[in-house]
Backbone as CSV, one residue per row, in Angstrom:
resi,resn,N_x,N_y,N_z,CA_x,CA_y,CA_z,C_x,C_y,C_z
1,UNK,-33.060,12.347,-12.413,-31.931,13.058,-12.347,-31.072,13.007,-11.229
2,UNK,-30.006,12.323,-11.015,-29.078,11.593,-9.695,-28.658,13.403,-9.173
3,UNK,-28.875,13.437,-7.887,-28.391,14.551,-7.338,-26.965,14.662,-7.066
4,UNK,-25.947,15.174,-7.112,-25.000,15.559,-7.295,-24.153,14.947,-5.429
5,UNK,-23.249,14.034,-5.229,-23.192,13.799,-3.511,-22.458,14.926,-3.033
6,UNK,-22.759,15.065,-1.651,-22.051,16.354,-0.887,-21.030,16.307,-0.849
7,UNK,-20.105,17.920,-1.184,-18.485,17.839,-1.086,-18.156,17.412,0.453
8,UNK,-17.578,16.776,0.569,-16.357,16.395,1.870,-15.581,17.627,2.249
9,UNK,-15.449,17.901,3.742,-14.295,18.123,3.921,-13.139,17.145,4.660
10,UNK,-12.232,17.606,4.603,-11.013,17.007,5.010,-11.494,15.913,5.687
11,UNK,-11.940,16.749,7.043,-12.224,15.416,7.893,-13.171,14.081,7.866
12,UNK,-14.057,14.827,7.303,-15.206,13.721,6.339,-14.588,12.674,5.598
13,UNK,-13.803,13.004,4.585,-13.226,12.267,3.770,-11.904,11.495,4.699
14,UNK,-11.125,11.732,5.034,-10.224,11.249,6.322,-11.226,9.767,6.651
15,UNK,-12.360,10.008,7.570,-13.249,9.027,8.013,-13.592,8.412,7.161
16,UNK,-14.553,8.580,6.040,-14.651,7.930,4.733,-13.972,6.874,4.323
17,UNK,-12.538,7.292,3.917,-11.346,6.836,3.597,-10.637,5.648,4.578
18,UNK,-10.727,5.699,5.312,-10.205,5.210,7.046,-8.484,5.927,6.814
19,UNK,-8.335,6.868,5.997,-7.075,7.680,6.577,-7.164,8.951,7.587
20,UNK,-5.983,8.833,7.720,-5.764,10.642,8.730,-5.688,11.834,8.127
21,UNK,-6.524,12.688,8.319,-6.357,14.416,7.904,-4.984,14.575,7.169
22,UNK,-3.914,14.086,8.393,-2.377,14.521,7.877,-2.182,13.381,6.545
23,UNK,-2.223,12.448,6.553,-1.962,11.696,5.159,-2.654,12.002,3.929
24,UNK,-4.048,12.718,4.076,-4.700,13.858,2.649,-3.949,15.053,2.340
25,UNK,-3.334,15.918,3.413,-2.653,16.647,3.069,-1.403,16.093,2.422
26,UNK,-0.646,15.231,2.992,0.355,14.887,2.360,0.282,14.260,1.139
27,UNK,-1.024,13.313,0.744,-1.059,13.037,-0.558,-1.312,14.051,-1.488
28,UNK,-1.921,15.591,-0.716,-2.046,16.547,-1.791,-1.035,17.345,-1.875
29,UNK,0.136,17.207,-1.184,1.452,18.087,-1.376,1.808,17.350,-2.515
30,UNK,1.634,15.880,-2.272,2.303,14.934,-3.823,1.419,14.785,-4.909
31,UNK,0.389,15.710,-5.094,-0.633,15.474,-6.303,-1.099,14.487,-6.453
32,UNK,-1.390,13.412,-5.457,-2.641,12.290,-5.679,-3.858,12.413,-5.179
33,UNK,-4.075,13.864,-4.606,-5.337,14.078,-4.299,-5.313,15.256,-4.454
34,UNK,-6.752,16.162,-4.890,-6.905,17.323,-5.082,-8.441,17.635,-4.714
35,UNK,-8.295,18.884,-3.712,-10.001,19.129,-3.466,-10.514,19.431,-4.745
36,UNK,-12.002,19.883,-4.444,-13.102,20.253,-5.750,-13.093,21.755,-5.510
37,UNK,-13.046,22.102,-4.385,-12.692,23.738,-3.945,-12.511,23.990,-3.023
38,UNK,-13.260,25.230,-2.500,-13.011,25.426,-0.871,-14.449,25.913,-0.559
39,UNK,-14.515,25.822,0.864,-16.006,26.134,1.157,-15.805,27.238,2.132
40,UNK,-16.945,27.711,3.173,-16.413,28.312,4.040,-15.604,28.664,5.189
41,UNK,-14.779,29.504,5.052,-13.808,29.623,5.906,-12.412,29.101,5.145
42,UNK,-12.690,28.897,3.956,-11.476,28.188,2.988,-11.051,26.948,3.246
43,UNK,-12.134,26.028,3.993,-11.804,25.001,3.892,-12.017,24.016,2.614
44,UNK,-10.907,22.754,2.366,-10.806,22.388,1.710,-12.204,21.678,1.375
45,UNK,-12.710,21.647,-0.025,-13.915,20.345,-0.047,-13.690,19.179,-1.451
46,UNK,-13.817,18.194,-1.057,-13.773,17.027,-1.627,-14.730,16.230,-2.415
47,UNK,-14.814,15.428,-3.820,-15.841,14.732,-4.436,-15.744,13.904,-4.187
48,UNK,-16.645,12.979,-4.792,-16.582,11.469,-4.727,-14.769,10.634,-5.526
49,UNK,-14.348,11.833,-6.409,-13.463,11.158,-7.037,-12.034,11.164,-5.962
50,UNK,-12.038,11.887,-5.242,-11.108,12.009,-4.148,-10.998,10.569,-3.278
51,UNK,-12.165,10.668,-2.861,-12.359,9.324,-2.028,-12.240,7.903,-2.789
52,UNK,-12.463,8.167,-4.147,-12.422,6.540,-4.903,-10.480,6.811,-5.055
53,UNK,-9.964,7.582,-5.183,-8.689,7.966,-5.100,-7.891,7.576,-3.937
54,UNK,-8.414,7.745,-2.793,-7.437,7.211,-1.728,-8.214,6.080,-1.477
55,UNK,-9.302,5.269,-1.983,-9.589,4.132,-2.022,-8.558,3.262,-2.782
56,UNK,-8.075,3.778,-3.677,-7.341,2.985,-4.806,-6.172,3.017,-4.342
57,UNK,-5.370,4.413,-4.013,-4.285,4.803,-3.429,-3.800,3.588,-1.902
58,UNK,-4.960,3.123,-1.537,-4.785,1.929,-0.292,-4.573,0.841,-0.665
59,UNK,-5.473,0.208,-1.919,-5.001,-0.702,-2.569,-3.648,-1.060,-2.720
60,UNK,-3.463,0.138,-3.518,-2.263,0.086,-4.557,-0.788,0.115,-2.876
61,UNK,-0.856,0.570,-1.911,0.042,0.328,-0.982,-0.186,-0.893,-0.656
62,UNK,-0.951,-1.374,-0.378,-1.309,-2.796,0.011,-0.704,-3.823,-0.861
63,UNK,-0.392,-4.115,-2.271,-0.064,-4.461,-3.109,1.731,-4.434,-3.353
64,UNK,1.873,-3.360,-2.273,3.484,-3.178,-2.276,4.263,-2.019,-2.602
65,UNK,3.342,-0.714,-3.486,3.662,-0.102,-4.542,4.171,0.756,-3.932
66,UNK,5.118,2.008,-4.126,5.240,2.768,-3.529,4.462,4.606,-3.697
67,UNK,4.924,5.540,-3.332,3.621,6.468,-3.673,4.589,7.081,-4.800
68,UNK,5.402,6.913,-4.922,6.546,7.433,-6.258,5.483,6.903,-7.638
69,UNK,5.485,5.420,-7.333,4.723,4.571,-8.348,3.288,4.931,-8.566
70,UNK,2.409,5.179,-7.741,1.115,5.792,-7.428,1.327,6.487,-8.104
71,UNK,2.094,7.843,-7.879,2.174,8.952,-8.195,1.901,8.788,-9.945
72,UNK,2.849,8.283,-10.390,3.393,7.747,-12.337,1.420,7.408,-12.360
73,UNK,1.132,6.051,-11.679,-0.279,5.381,-11.957,-1.563,6.971,-12.110
74,UNK,-1.199,7.766,-11.138,-2.007,8.486,-10.981,-1.716,9.799,-11.981
75,UNK,-0.857,10.118,-12.935,-0.395,10.948,-14.026,-0.725,10.030,-15.093
76,UNK,-0.879,9.168,-15.104,-1.492,8.061,-16.526,-3.025,8.489,-16.302
77,UNK,-3.522,7.933,-15.246,-5.124,8.008,-15.201,-5.502,9.518,-16.037
78,UNK,-4.830,10.459,-15.160,-5.021,11.920,-15.575,-5.141,11.982,-17.370
79,UNK,-3.762,11.521,-17.311,-3.789,11.808,-19.084,-4.790,11.045,-19.827
80,UNK,-5.115,9.687,-19.566,-5.752,9.061,-20.312,-6.962,7.862,-19.782
81,UNK,-7.383,8.586,-18.813,-7.997,7.708,-17.854,-7.744,6.281,-17.834
82,UNK,-8.842,5.369,-17.620,-8.633,3.971,-17.267,-7.822,3.250,-17.781
83,UNK,-7.456,3.477,-19.280,-6.428,2.700,-20.463,-5.353,2.975,-20.098
84,UNK,-5.071,4.093,-20.376,-3.406,4.329,-19.888,-3.077,4.066,-18.190
85,UNK,-4.114,4.202,-17.302,-3.247,3.443,-16.431,-3.427,1.765,-16.318
86,UNK,-4.269,1.307,-16.829,-4.147,-0.219,-16.646,-2.506,-0.538,-17.740
87,UNK,-2.704,0.278,-18.811,-1.330,0.088,-19.325,-0.014,0.115,-18.665
88,UNK,-0.200,1.062,-17.557,1.204,1.168,-16.987,1.261,0.634,-15.364
89,UNK,-0.172,-0.217,-15.033,-0.205,-0.900,-13.957,0.359,-2.417,-14.260
90,UNK,0.012,-3.092,-15.367,0.093,-4.265,-15.579,1.587,-4.411,-15.459
91,UNK,2.801,-3.409,-15.907,3.846,-4.431,-16.258,4.707,-3.989,-14.204
92,UNK,3.953,-2.989,-13.408,4.359,-2.368,-12.502,3.643,-4.006,-11.418
93,UNK,2.988,-4.507,-11.399,2.371,-5.875,-11.120,3.060,-6.853,-11.386
94,UNK,3.827,-6.996,-12.819,4.262,-8.369,-12.690,5.949,-8.314,-12.062
95,UNK,5.780,-6.869,-12.305,7.623,-7.018,-11.556,7.282,-7.135,-10.033
96,UNK,6.284,-6.842,-9.639,6.208,-6.640,-8.204,5.251,-8.227,-7.836
97,UNK,5.024,-8.912,-8.553,4.860,-10.292,-8.249,6.523,-11.378,-8.567
98,UNK,7.174,-10.651,-9.678,8.410,-11.394,-9.719,9.072,-11.076,-8.491
99,UNK,9.044,-9.971,-8.132,10.175,-9.569,-7.126,9.857,-10.394,-5.727
100,UNK,7.989,-10.717,-5.656,7.517,-11.004,-4.555,8.000,-13.084,-4.515
101,UNK,8.312,-13.424,-5.768,8.590,-14.665,-5.982,9.884,-15.028,-5.674
102,UNK,11.022,-14.078,-5.838,12.214,-14.127,-5.630,12.327,-13.803,-3.617
103,UNK,11.579,-13.264,-3.037,11.649,-12.944,-1.854,11.044,-14.578,-1.104
104,UNK,10.141,-14.982,-1.778,9.053,-15.959,-1.529,10.347,-17.239,-1.487
105,UNK,11.133,-17.520,-2.393,12.644,-17.936,-2.265,13.455,-17.977,-1.323
106,UNK,13.502,-16.473,-1.002,14.844,-16.318,-0.293,14.356,-16.523,1.393
107,UNK,13.330,-16.455,1.479,12.258,-16.786,2.737,12.210,-17.911,2.651
108,UNK,11.990,-19.468,2.032,12.417,-20.572,2.363,13.528,-20.943,2.422
109,UNK,14.585,-20.325,1.838,15.925,-21.021,2.042,16.103,-20.408,3.641
110,UNK,15.905,-19.319,3.929,15.981,-18.733,5.230,15.495,-19.664,6.194
111,UNK,14.415,-20.229,6.060,13.593,-21.184,6.988,14.729,-22.605,6.812
112,UNK,14.729,-23.246,5.738,15.813,-24.357,5.984,16.708,-24.032,6.483
113,UNK,17.698,-23.195,6.721,18.691,-22.449,7.534,18.545,-22.597,8.643
114,UNK,17.383,-21.948,9.113,17.204,-21.900,10.427,17.041,-23.279,11.163
115,UNK,16.097,-23.839,10.302,15.462,-25.392,10.991,17.060,-25.872,10.928
116,UNK,18.140,-26.242,10.094,19.139,-26.765,10.112,19.740,-26.754,11.672
117,UNK,20.292,-25.030,11.695,21.038,-24.508,12.867,20.246,-25.088,14.130
118,UNK,18.645,-24.804,14.008,18.178,-25.215,15.510,18.261,-26.720,15.424
119,UNK,18.669,-27.990,14.684,18.588,-29.161,14.709,19.660,-29.191,15.313
120,UNK,20.926,-28.331,14.439,22.206,-28.587,15.598,22.482,-28.208,16.687
121,UNK,21.816,-27.047,17.075,21.750,-26.477,18.759,20.914,-27.664,19.383
122,UNK,20.417,-28.348,19.063,19.688,-29.040,19.950,20.585,-30.594,19.981
123,UNK,21.184,-31.072,18.947,22.011,-32.016,19.335,23.473,-31.428,20.042
124,UNK,23.769,-30.413,19.937,24.816,-30.044,20.470,24.744,-30.002,22.304
125,UNK,23.346,-29.884,22.489,22.953,-29.747,23.715,22.611,-30.871,24.293
126,UNK,22.394,-31.831,23.775,22.109,-33.751,24.208,23.309,-33.979,24.569
127,UNK,24.481,-33.754,23.381,25.644,-34.286,23.861,26.380,-33.718,24.984
128,UNK,26.298,-32.424,25.204,26.894,-31.378,26.324,25.950,-31.672,27.686
129,UNK,25.019,-32.150,27.912,23.667,-32.327,28.914,23.723,-33.812,28.807
130,UNK,24.725,-33.965,30.838,24.350,-35.034,31.182,22.618,-36.059,30.947
131,UNK,22.918,-37.368,31.082,21.865,-37.944,31.069,21.031,-38.198,32.841
132,UNK,19.996,-37.225,32.252,19.434,-36.822,33.801,18.483,-37.877,34.485
133,UNK,18.050,-38.655,33.650,17.771,-39.988,34.210,18.411,-41.297,34.849
134,UNK,19.977,-41.247,34.699,20.752,-42.082,35.392,21.188,-41.670,36.958
């Protein structure tokens, strides 16, 4: 029989998840992470689920998801576990990918504009500067 992992206090959870205690408290206010209970002195104690949720939140944030979107996914997970979460996550990721492709096209156009202006500036500088070799 496998033993249950020891609950983590907020400082231990923060260290394991690679976030600050303040971030965990904020996520708690948003309903993204919940303690499993309270320990001695009223300290919040968190289980493995909280650690997994924090890691998942970090992954989603790195994909450009907002905390509001993450909250929606969190609610979907609470309602129907993995299938419900995946049902809501797929269109969000597709939208993010579409936005990224648009942004990449905009950045490519910006790069071309900057390169064009740089060439024009260099050409004007060559016209304005007397030939230093004569």
